[in-house]
N, C-alpha and C positions, 0 to 999 in steps of 0.2 A: 504493500499500499503507499500512498505518496507518503503518510506520515511516519511511516517507519524508517523508509528509505531516505527521507529530509531530515530526521532525527540521527540517523547514523553519521549521513554527510557533515551535519552540522557540528556534530561531537568533534570531527577532524578539523574543524575551523574554516571550513569553506562556506561560500555564499551560494545560493541557489537562486537562478531567474528561469521562469519558464514563460513560455507564449501561449496565450490561449485566445480564443474567440469571445467577442463581446456577448454576454447573455442579456436577454430581456426577460422580465423586467429588471430595471436598474437596481432594485434591492436586492436582487438574485445575484447579481454580479458584485455588489457592494459585499455581500454577505461571504462570497467565495474569497474574495480578495482578503477580506479581514481574516478567515478561518487561516489561510494560506500564510499570511502575515505573522499570525500567532505561532507558526510552525517554522518561521525563518525563511519562507519562500516568497520572492517577489514575482508578481505576476506583471506582464506586459501585453496589453492588448493588442490584436492583430489589424485592427482598424488602420487604414492609410498605409498598409505595407503592401508590397508586391507591385507588379506591374501592369499598366493596361495598355493594350494594343489598339 
């Protein structure tokens, strides 16, 4: 699980950043970001990334 993996990595002193799609409603996105932050995981939204042809 993300919780176990992030805890083990954090014990070694590393920082974790993950990319995720933006969720709706916004309260759901905020909840996920808060939960992951408590485990030491930073989340970056994918909005605005990639290329358009």
